[in-house]
C-alpha positions in Angstrom: 7.0 39.8 12.2 9.5 42.1 13.8 11.6 42.0 10.6 8.6 42.7 8.4 7.7 45.7 10.6 11.3 47.0 10.6 11.7 46.6 6.8 8.9 49.1 6.0 11.1 52.1 6.7 8.6 54.4 5.1 8.4 56.9 7.9 5.0 55.5 8.9 4.4 54.2 12.4 2.5 51.0 12.3 1.7 48.9 15.3 3.0 45.3 15.5 -0.6 44.2 16.1 -1.6 45.7 12.7 1.2 43.8 10.9 0.4 40.6 12.7 -3.3 40.8 11.5 -2.2 40.4 7.9 0.4 37.7 8.3 -0.3 34.1 7.4 -1.1 31.8 10.3 1.5 29.0 10.9 0.6 25.3 11.1 -1.9 23.1 9.3 -5.0 24.4 10.9 -7.8 22.1 12.1 -7.9 19.8 9.1 -6.8 16.2 9.8 -3.4 15.1 8.7 -2.9 12.2 6.2 -1.7 10.0 9.0 -4.8 10.7 11.0 -7.0 10.0 8.0 -5.3 6.6 7.4 -5.7 5.7 11.1 -9.3 6.8 11.4 -10.5 5.0 8.2 -8.2 1.9 8.1 -11.2 -0.5 8.1 -12.4 1.0 4.8 -9.1 1.7 3.0 -7.4 -0.4 0.3 -4.2 0.3 -1.6 -2.6 -0.8 -4.8 0.8 -0.4 -6.5 2.9 -2.1 -9.1 5.9 -4.3 -8.6 8.2 -4.8 -11.6 9.9 -8.2 -11.9 12.6 -9.1 -14.5 12.7 -12.7 -15.9 15.7 -14.8 -16.7 15.3 -13.6 -20.3 15.3 -9.9 -19.2 11.6 -9.6 -19.9 9.7 -7.3 -17.5 6.6 -8.5 -15.8 4.3 -6.3 -13.8 2.6 -7.4 -10.6 -0.4 -5.4 -9.4 -0.4 -5.6 -5.6 -3.7 -4.9 -3.8 -4.1 -5.0 0.0 -6.6 -3.9 2.7 -5.2 -1.6 5.4 -7.1 -2.9 8.4 -5.2 -6.2 8.9 -2.6 -5.7 6.2 -4.3 -8.5 4.3 -2.9 -9.2 0.8 -5.9 -9.3 -1.5 -4.4 -9.8 -4.9 -1.1 -10.3 -6.8 -1.9 -10.2 -10.5 0.7 -10.7 -13.2 0.8 -9.2 -16.7 3.3 -8.1 -19.3 1.1 -5.3 -20.5 -0.7 -3.4 -17.7 -3.4 -1.5 -19.4 -6.1 0.5 -17.7 -8.8 -2.0 -18.8 -6.8 -4.9 -17.3 -6.3 -3.0 -14.0 -10.0 -2.3 -13.9 -10.7 -6.0 -14.3 -8.4 -6.8 -11.4 -10.1 -4.3 -9.1 -13.5 -6.0 -9.9 -12.0 -9.4 -9.2 -10.4 -8.3 -5.9 -13.4 -6.7 -4.3 -16.9 -8.2 -4.3 -19.4 -5.4 -5.1 -21.0 -5.8 -1.6 -17.6 -5.7 0.2 -15.7 -3.0 -1.7 -13.6 -0.5 0.4 -14.6 3.1 0.8 -11.2 4.4 -0.2 -8.4 3.2 -2.5 -4.9 4.7 -2.5 -2.7 4.6 -5.5 0.1 6.6 -7.1 -0.1 8.6 -10.3 1.2 5.9 -12.7 0.1 6.5 -16.3 -1.4 3.0 -16.4 -4.3 4.1 -14.2 -6.4 5.6 -17.0 -10.1 6.4 -17.4 -11.2 2.8 -17.2 -9.7 2.5 -13.7 -11.3 5.8 -12.4 -14.6 4.8 -14.0 -14.6 1.4 -12.4 -13.8 2.8 -9.0 -16.6 5.4 -9.3 -19.1 2.7 -10.4 -18.1 0.5 -7.4 -18.6 3.5 -5.0 -14.9 3.6 -4.1 -13.3 7.0 -3.6 -10.1 7.4 -5.6 -7.1 8.8 -3.7 -4.1 9.4 -6.0 -1.0 10.3 -3.9 0.9 13.5 -4.4 3.8 13.4 -7.0 7.0 11.9 -5.7 5.4 11.0 -2.3 5.6 7.2 -1.9 5.2 7.6 1.8 1.6 8.4 1.2 1.1 4.8 0.1 3.4 3.4 2.8 1.5 0.2 3.4 1.7 -0.9 -0.2 5.4 0.2 -0.5 6.2 -1.7 2.6 4.5 -4.9 1.3 6.3 -4.7 -2.0 9.6 -4.4 -0.1 8.7 -7.5 1.9 7.9 -9.4 -1.3 11.3 -8.5 -2.7 13.4 -9.2 0.3 11.6 -12.3 1.5 10.9 -13.9 -1.9 11.8 -12.5 -5.3 15.4 -11.5 -4.5 16.1 -15.2 -3.9 14.4 -16.7 -7.0 15.1 -16.6 -10.7 11.8 -16.1 -12.5 11.4 -18.1 -15.8 8.1 -16.6 -17.0 4.6 -15.5 -16.2 3.4 -18.9 -15.1 6.3 -19.5 -12.8 5.9 -16.0 -11.2 2.2 -16.6 -10.6 3.0 -19.9 -8.8 5.7 -18.3 -6.6 3.5 -15.3 -5.7 0.6 -17.6 -4.9 2.8 -19.4 -2.4 4.1 -16.2 -0.9 0.5 -14.7 -0.6 -0.6 -17.8 1.3 2.4 -17.6 3.6 2.0 -13.8 4.1 -1.7 -13.9 5.0 -1.9 -17.1 7.1 1.5 -17.6 8.7 3.7 -14.4 8.7 3.2 -12.4 11.9 3.2 -8.6 12.1 4.1 -6.4 15.0 1.4 -4.0 14.0 -1.1 -6.8 14.5 0.2 -7.7 18.0 2.3 -10.5 16.5 -0.7 -12.1 14.7 -1.0 -12.8 10.9 -3.5 -11.0 8.7 -5.7 -14.2 8.5 -5.5 -14.6 12.3 -3.2 -17.4 13.5 -4.1 -19.3 16.7 -1.5 -20.0 19.4 -0.5 -23.7 19.6 0.5 -24.8 23.1 0.5 -28.6 22.9 2.3 -31.1 20.7 5.8 -31.7 19.3 7.5 -28.7 17.7 8.2 -29.1 13.9 9.4 -26.9 11.1 7.8 -27.0 7.7 9.5 -25.5 4.7 7.8 -22.7 2.8 8.7 -21.6 -0.7 11.4 -24.3 -1.0 12.9 -23.5 2.3 13.1 -19.7 2.1 10.8 -19.6 5.1 9.6 -22.1 7.7 6.3 -22.6 9.5 7.0 -23.5 13.1 4.0 -25.5 14.5 3.0 -28.2 16.8 1.8 -31.7 15.8 
C-alpha cells in the first residue's frame, strides 16, 4: 500500500486510508476451503478416476476406479478397452443403488466423461464436481488409491488380457476392503475388521503371496 501511495507522484496528497479503501482484501474470505468441504461432507462424497493398465501384448486397458470417501471403501473396479461416456454412465448406475447414491461425486476433466455421464449424475441426484485443470490433489483419495493398486498389485503382475485383469482386481478389491488397514481409519479396514485375540497365529497368502492375511485360528 505504501508503494502504491508513493508511486502516484502527481502532486496530489492522498491519505493512506483512502488508498487502502480501494485495495483488494487478502485471503480467501469466509468461504470454506476445498479441504474443509471434503471433511464436512465425507459421508456423502464419492470419487472416480481412470487407471491405465498395459497388457503383455502392449494393449491398453482402462480401469474405472470408484470409491466412497467416508471409509475409503472401494466400490468398483471396472475394466474396458474403450471407455465411452455411455459405458461410464452404466458403471455409475451399477456402483450406486438409486436409494444409496452419494450427494457429491468428484472426477477430473477427462474427455471420456461426456454428456451421458453428466446426465446420469443429474438423474440420480448426484452433484457433479469436476476438479480444476492440472489439479490432481483435488481428487486425492482416488489418486492415492490408484497409487496403492499399482504399488501393491499391478506393478508385480503381467496382465494377459481383460479377463485376467478383472480376476486380479477382484482379488485386490476384496483384500483392500476387508483386510487392508488404514491409518486414517484408526488402523481398521474399510469393511471393519474385528480384532482377534485368541487362537494360533497363521499367515494366509493373498494374490499369490503378494500380501498376507495374518489371523488366528
